[in-house]
Backbone atoms as SQL, in Angstrom:
CREATE TABLE atoms (id INTEGER PRIMARY KEY, chain TEXT, resi INTEGER, resn TEXT, atom TEXT, x REAL, y REAL, z REAL);
INSERT INTO atoms VALUES
  (1, 'A', 1, 'MET', 'N', 17.392, 11.813, -6.219),
  (2, 'A', 1, 'MET', 'CA', 16.300, 10.881, -6.059),
  (3, 'A', 1, 'MET', 'C', 16.821, 9.521, -5.617),
  (4, 'A', 2, 'GLU', 'N', 17.955, 9.122, -6.156),
  (5, 'A', 2, 'GLU', 'CA', 18.522, 7.826, -5.775),
  (6, 'A', 2, 'GLU', 'C', 18.870, 7.800, -4.294),
  (7, 'A', 3, 'GLU', 'N', 19.399, 8.924, -3.790),
  (8, 'A', 3, 'GLU', 'CA', 19.743, 9.000, -2.371),
  (9, 'A', 3, 'GLU', 'C', 18.492, 8.918, -1.497),
  (10, 'A', 4, 'ALA', 'N', 17.423, 9.592, -1.904),
  (11, 'A', 4, 'ALA', 'CA', 16.172, 9.550, -1.148),
  (12, 'A', 4, 'ALA', 'C', 15.610, 8.134, -1.099),
  (13, 'A', 5, 'VAL', 'N', 15.628, 7.436, -2.228),
  (14, 'A', 5, 'VAL', 'CA', 15.149, 6.053, -2.272),
  (15, 'A', 5, 'VAL', 'C', 16.015, 5.177, -1.375),
  (16, 'A', 6, 'GLY', 'N', 17.319, 5.379, -1.393),
  (17, 'A', 6, 'GLY', 'CA', 18.211, 4.604, -0.532),
  (18, 'A', 6, 'GLY', 'C', 17.905, 4.808, 0.934),
  (19, 'A', 7, 'ILE', 'N', 17.627, 6.038, 1.326),
  (20, 'A', 7, 'ILE', 'CA', 17.281, 6.321, 2.726),
  (21, 'A', 7, 'ILE', 'C', 15.981, 5.631, 3.107),
  (22, 'A', 8, 'VAL', 'N', 14.972, 5.740, 2.240),
  (23, 'A', 8, 'VAL', 'CA', 13.681, 5.093, 2.518),
  (24, 'A', 8, 'VAL', 'C', 13.873, 3.589, 2.677),
  (25, 'A', 9, 'ARG', 'N', 14.610, 2.983, 1.779),
  (26, 'A', 9, 'ARG', 'CA', 14.826, 1.524, 1.839),
  (27, 'A', 9, 'ARG', 'C', 15.609, 1.123, 3.084),
  (28, 'A', 10, 'ASP', 'N', 16.583, 1.945, 3.491),
  (29, 'A', 10, 'ASP', 'CA', 17.370, 1.639, 4.681),
  (30, 'A', 10, 'ASP', 'C', 16.530, 1.733, 5.946),
  (31, 'A', 11, 'VAL', 'N', 15.665, 2.744, 6.018),
  (32, 'A', 11, 'VAL', 'CA', 14.845, 2.952, 7.212),
  (33, 'A', 11, 'VAL', 'C', 13.762, 1.886, 7.320),
  (34, 'A', 12, 'CYS', 'N', 13.075, 1.636, 6.225),
  (35, 'A', 12, 'CYS', 'CA', 11.982, 0.654, 6.246),
  (36, 'A', 12, 'CYS', 'C', 11.690, 0.189, 4.821),
  (37, 'A', 13, 'PRO', 'N', 12.131, -0.996, 4.438),
  (38, 'A', 13, 'PRO', 'CA', 11.943, -1.475, 3.065),
  (39, 'A', 13, 'PRO', 'C', 10.477, -1.554, 2.634),
  (40, 'A', 14, 'GLU', 'N', 9.582, -1.798, 3.563),
  (41, 'A', 14, 'GLU', 'CA', 8.145, -1.840, 3.266),
  (42, 'A', 14, 'GLU', 'C', 7.443, -0.931, 4.266),
  (43, 'A', 15, 'SER', 'N', 7.385, 0.348, 3.947),
  (44, 'A', 15, 'SER', 'CA', 6.849, 1.314, 4.898),
  (45, 'A', 15, 'SER', 'C', 5.325, 1.281, 4.960),
  (46, 'A', 16, 'LEU', 'N', 4.812, 1.797, 6.046),
  (47, 'A', 16, 'LEU', 'CA', 3.370, 1.858, 6.240),
  (48, 'A', 16, 'LEU', 'C', 2.734, 2.822, 5.241),
  (49, 'A', 17, 'ALA', 'N', 3.362, 3.977, 5.051),
  (50, 'A', 17, 'ALA', 'CA', 2.827, 4.973, 4.119),
  (51, 'A', 17, 'ALA', 'C', 3.975, 5.761, 3.510),
  (52, 'A', 18, 'LEU', 'N', 3.724, 6.305, 2.332),
  (53, 'A', 18, 'LEU', 'CA', 4.697, 7.138, 1.635),
  (54, 'A', 18, 'LEU', 'C', 3.973, 8.385, 1.166),
  (55, 'A', 19, 'TYR', 'N', 4.518, 9.541, 1.526),
  (56, 'A', 19, 'TYR', 'CA', 3.955, 10.823, 1.113),
  (57, 'A', 19, 'TYR', 'C', 4.962, 11.500, 0.209),
  (58, 'A', 20, 'VAL', 'N', 4.596, 11.687, -1.053),
  (59, 'A', 20, 'VAL', 'CA', 5.487, 12.259, -2.056),
  (60, 'A', 20, 'VAL', 'C', 5.005, 13.669, -2.389),
  (61, 'A', 21, 'PHE', 'N', 5.906, 14.629, -2.253),
  (62, 'A', 21, 'PHE', 'CA', 5.594, 16.004, -2.604),
  (63, 'A', 21, 'PHE', 'C', 6.562, 16.438, -3.693),
  (64, 'A', 22, 'SER', 'N', 6.052, 16.657, -4.895),
  (65, 'A', 22, 'SER', 'CA', 6.892, 17.062, -6.016),
  (66, 'A', 22, 'SER', 'C', 6.039, 17.696, -7.102),
  (67, 'A', 23, 'GLU', 'N', 6.641, 18.617, -7.828),
  (68, 'A', 23, 'GLU', 'CA', 5.978, 19.219, -8.983),
  (69, 'A', 23, 'GLU', 'C', 6.297, 18.457, -10.259),
  (70, 'A', 24, 'TRP', 'N', 7.242, 17.529, -10.209),
  (71, 'A', 24, 'TRP', 'CA', 7.710, 16.836, -11.400),
  (72, 'A', 24, 'TRP', 'C', 7.244, 15.384, -11.412),
  (73, 'A', 25, 'GLN', 'N', 6.473, 15.034, -12.431),
  (74, 'A', 25, 'GLN', 'CA', 5.936, 13.686, -12.568),
  (75, 'A', 25, 'GLN', 'C', 7.039, 12.639, -12.637),
  (76, 'A', 26, 'ALA', 'N', 8.170, 12.978, -13.242),
  (77, 'A', 26, 'ALA', 'CA', 9.281, 12.021, -13.331),
  (78, 'A', 26, 'ALA', 'C', 9.786, 11.642, -11.939),
  (79, 'A', 27, 'ASN', 'N', 9.850, 12.601, -11.025),
  (80, 'A', 27, 'ASN', 'CA', 10.273, 12.300, -9.651),
  (81, 'A', 27, 'ASN', 'C', 9.249, 11.416, -8.946),
  (82, 'A', 28, 'ILE', 'N', 7.985, 11.728, -9.132),
  (83, 'A', 28, 'ILE', 'CA', 6.919, 10.933, -8.521),
  (84, 'A', 28, 'ILE', 'C', 6.983, 9.501, -9.035),
  (85, 'A', 29, 'ASN', 'N', 7.092, 9.335, -10.334),
  (86, 'A', 29, 'ASN', 'CA', 7.160, 7.998, -10.929),
  (87, 'A', 29, 'ASN', 'C', 8.384, 7.235, -10.433),
  (88, 'A', 30, 'PHE', 'N', 9.511, 7.920, -10.312),
  (89, 'A', 30, 'PHE', 'CA', 10.729, 7.268, -9.837),
  (90, 'A', 30, 'PHE', 'C', 10.547, 6.760, -8.410),
  (91, 'A', 31, 'LEU', 'N', 10.010, 7.596, -7.537),
  (92, 'A', 31, 'LEU', 'CA', 9.801, 7.175, -6.151),
  (93, 'A', 31, 'LEU', 'C', 8.807, 6.020, -6.054),
  (94, 'A', 32, 'LEU', 'N', 7.713, 6.112, -6.800),
  (95, 'A', 32, 'LEU', 'CA', 6.713, 5.042, -6.753),
  (96, 'A', 32, 'LEU', 'C', 7.251, 3.737, -7.327),
  (97, 'A', 33, 'GLY', 'N', 8.098, 3.826, -8.320),
  (98, 'A', 33, 'GLY', 'CA', 8.638, 2.634, -8.957),
  (99, 'A', 33, 'GLY', 'C', 9.781, 1.981, -8.189),
  (100, 'A', 34, 'ASN', 'N', 10.342, 2.699, -7.217),
  (101, 'A', 34, 'ASN', 'CA', 11.517, 2.180, -6.521),
  (102, 'A', 34, 'ASN', 'C', 11.356, 2.051, -5.016),
  (103, 'A', 35, 'THR', 'N', 10.141, 2.224, -4.522),
  (104, 'A', 35, 'THR', 'CA', 9.852, 2.030, -3.094),
  (105, 'A', 35, 'THR', 'C', 8.591, 1.185, -2.955),
  (106, 'A', 36, 'GLU', 'N', 8.384, 0.652, -1.765),
  (107, 'A', 36, 'GLU', 'CA', 7.176, -0.119, -1.482),
  (108, 'A', 36, 'GLU', 'C', 6.552, 0.394, -0.201),
  (109, 'A', 37, 'SER', 'N', 5.226, 0.532, -0.217),
  (110, 'A', 37, 'SER', 'CA', 4.521, 0.982, 0.983),
  (111, 'A', 37, 'SER', 'C', 3.083, 0.506, 0.947),
  (112, 'A', 38, 'GLY', 'N', 2.470, 0.543, 2.116),
  (113, 'A', 38, 'GLY', 'CA', 1.078, 0.124, 2.225),
  (114, 'A', 38, 'GLY', 'C', 0.109, 1.151, 1.667),
  (115, 'A', 39, 'GLY', 'N', 0.484, 2.414, 1.694),
  (116, 'A', 39, 'GLY', 'CA', -0.363, 3.482, 1.177),
  (117, 'A', 39, 'GLY', 'C', 0.502, 4.603, 0.639),
  (118, 'A', 40, 'VAL', 'N', -0.032, 5.353, -0.312),
  (119, 'A', 40, 'VAL', 'CA', 0.706, 6.455, -0.926),
  (120, 'A', 40, 'VAL', 'C', -0.226, 7.645, -1.090),
  (121, 'A', 41, 'ALA', 'N', 0.310, 8.831, -0.829),
  (122, 'A', 41, 'ALA', 'CA', -0.399, 10.070, -1.143),
  (123, 'A', 41, 'ALA', 'C', 0.566, 10.958, -1.925),
  (124, 'A', 42, 'ILE', 'N', 0.057, 11.578, -2.969),
  (125, 'A', 42, 'ILE', 'CA', 0.869, 12.453, -3.815),
  (126, 'A', 42, 'ILE', 'C', 0.445, 13.899, -3.569),
  (127, 'A', 43, 'ASN', 'N', 1.400, 14.727, -3.173),
  (128, 'A', 43, 'ASN', 'CA', 1.191, 16.156, -2.926),
  (129, 'A', 43, 'ASN', 'C', 0.069, 16.438, -1.939),
  (130, 'A', 44, 'SER', 'N', -0.116, 15.549, -1.003),
  (131, 'A', 44, 'SER', 'CA', -1.120, 15.712, 0.041),
  (132, 'A', 44, 'SER', 'C', -0.917, 14.646, 1.098),
  (133, 'A', 45, 'ALA', 'N', -1.470, 14.888, 2.248),
  (134, 'A', 45, 'ALA', 'CA', -1.454, 13.877, 3.299),
  (135, 'A', 45, 'ALA', 'C', -2.808, 13.796, 3.987),
  (136, 'A', 46, 'MET', 'N', -3.568, 14.850, 3.901),
  (137, 'A', 46, 'MET', 'CA', -4.810, 14.928, 4.663),
  (138, 'A', 46, 'MET', 'C', -5.857, 13.906, 4.228),
  (139, 'A', 47, 'GLU', 'N', -5.992, 13.673, 2.928),
  (140, 'A', 47, 'GLU', 'CA', -6.996, 12.692, 2.495),
  (141, 'A', 47, 'GLU', 'C', -6.644, 11.298, 2.993),
  (142, 'A', 48, 'HIS', 'N', -5.380, 10.984, 2.988),
  (143, 'A', 48, 'HIS', 'CA', -4.943, 9.669, 3.424),
  (144, 'A', 48, 'HIS', 'C', -5.129, 9.510, 4.932),
  (145, 'A', 49, 'LEU', 'N', -4.800, 10.541, 5.674),
  (146, 'A', 49, 'LEU', 'CA', -4.902, 10.478, 7.130),
  (147, 'A', 49, 'LEU', 'C', -6.322, 10.696, 7.632),
  (148, 'A', 50, 'GLY', 'N', -7.106, 11.471, 6.899),
  (149, 'A', 50, 'GLY', 'CA', -8.418, 11.863, 7.394),
  (150, 'A', 50, 'GLY', 'C', -9.555, 10.915, 7.073),
  (151, 'A', 51, 'ASN', 'N', -9.325, 9.875, 6.288),
  (152, 'A', 51, 'ASN', 'CA', -10.406, 8.974, 5.910),
  (153, 'A', 51, 'ASN', 'C', -10.402, 7.763, 6.836),
  (154, 'A', 52, 'ASN', 'N', -11.202, 7.810, 7.880),
  (155, 'A', 52, 'ASN', 'CA', -11.229, 6.710, 8.852),
  (156, 'A', 52, 'ASN', 'C', -12.210, 5.602, 8.483),
  (157, 'A', 53, 'LYS', 'N', -12.826, 5.680, 7.303),
  (158, 'A', 53, 'LYS', 'CA', -13.742, 4.619, 6.875),
  (159, 'A', 53, 'LYS', 'C', -13.034, 3.543, 6.052),
  (160, 'A', 54, 'LEU', 'N', -11.812, 3.830, 5.586),
  (161, 'A', 54, 'LEU', 'CA', -11.041, 2.853, 4.830),
  (162, 'A', 54, 'LEU', 'C', -10.063, 2.145, 5.755),
  (163, 'A', 55, 'PRO', 'N', -9.761, 0.890, 5.474),
  (164, 'A', 55, 'PRO', 'CA', -8.770, 0.200, 6.300),
  (165, 'A', 55, 'PRO', 'C', -7.401, 0.841, 6.131),
  (166, 'A', 56, 'PHE', 'N', -6.631, 0.856, 7.191),
  (167, 'A', 56, 'PHE', 'CA', -5.285, 1.427, 7.157),
  (168, 'A', 56, 'PHE', 'C', -4.324, 0.319, 7.540),
  (169, 'A', 57, 'GLY', 'N', -3.765, -0.288, 6.548),
  (170, 'A', 57, 'GLY', 'CA', -2.847, -1.391, 6.783),
  (171, 'A', 57, 'GLY', 'C', -1.463, -1.039, 6.303),
  (172, 'A', 58, 'GLY', 'N', -0.669, -2.025, 6.119),
  (173, 'A', 58, 'GLY', 'CA', 0.687, -1.805, 5.646),
  (174, 'A', 58, 'GLY', 'C', 1.038, -2.836, 4.604),
  (175, 'A', 59, 'LYS', 'N', 2.292, -2.966, 4.378),
  (176, 'A', 59, 'LYS', 'CA', 2.802, -3.966, 3.450),
  (177, 'A', 59, 'LYS', 'C', 3.857, -4.744, 4.220),
  (178, 'A', 60, 'GLY', 'N', 3.799, -6.048, 4.136),
  (179, 'A', 60, 'GLY', 'CA', 4.740, -6.861, 4.899),
  (180, 'A', 60, 'GLY', 'C', 4.485, -6.695, 6.391),
  (181, 'A', 61, 'THR', 'N', 5.535, -6.401, 7.141),
  (182, 'A', 61, 'THR', 'CA', 5.384, -6.285, 8.583),
  (183, 'A', 61, 'THR', 'C', 5.086, -4.860, 9.047),
  (184, 'A', 62, 'SER', 'N', 5.026, -3.890, 8.124),
  (185, 'A', 62, 'SER', 'CA', 4.711, -2.526, 8.561),
  (186, 'A', 62, 'SER', 'C', 3.268, -2.457, 9.037),
  (187, 'A', 63, 'GLY', 'N', 3.053, -1.702, 10.063),
  (188, 'A', 63, 'GLY', 'CA', 1.710, -1.549, 10.621),
  (189, 'A', 63, 'GLY', 'C', 1.337, -2.621, 11.619),
  (190, 'A', 64, 'MET', 'N', 2.242, -3.550, 11.902),
  (191, 'A', 64, 'MET', 'CA', 1.969, -4.622, 12.854),
  (192, 'A', 64, 'MET', 'C', 2.701, -4.319, 14.165),
  (193, 'A', 65, 'GLY', 'N', 2.077, -4.655, 15.265),
  (194, 'A', 65, 'GLY', 'CA', 2.793, -4.553, 16.528),
  (195, 'A', 65, 'GLY', 'C', 2.347, -3.442, 17.395);
């Protein structure tokens, strides 16, 4: 998990979205507590991507440009 968080932080410290797929709540909590993103989906992506009535922004400079 530490390696995954390190990769996420190296690629984009404030990502536009984070999609977490895990059966273990401890892994989910660890990822959520150690990364930053504009949006998060747990064990799914379709609800986050398919809802065009909600604003889709980012955190910091993600989603700009």
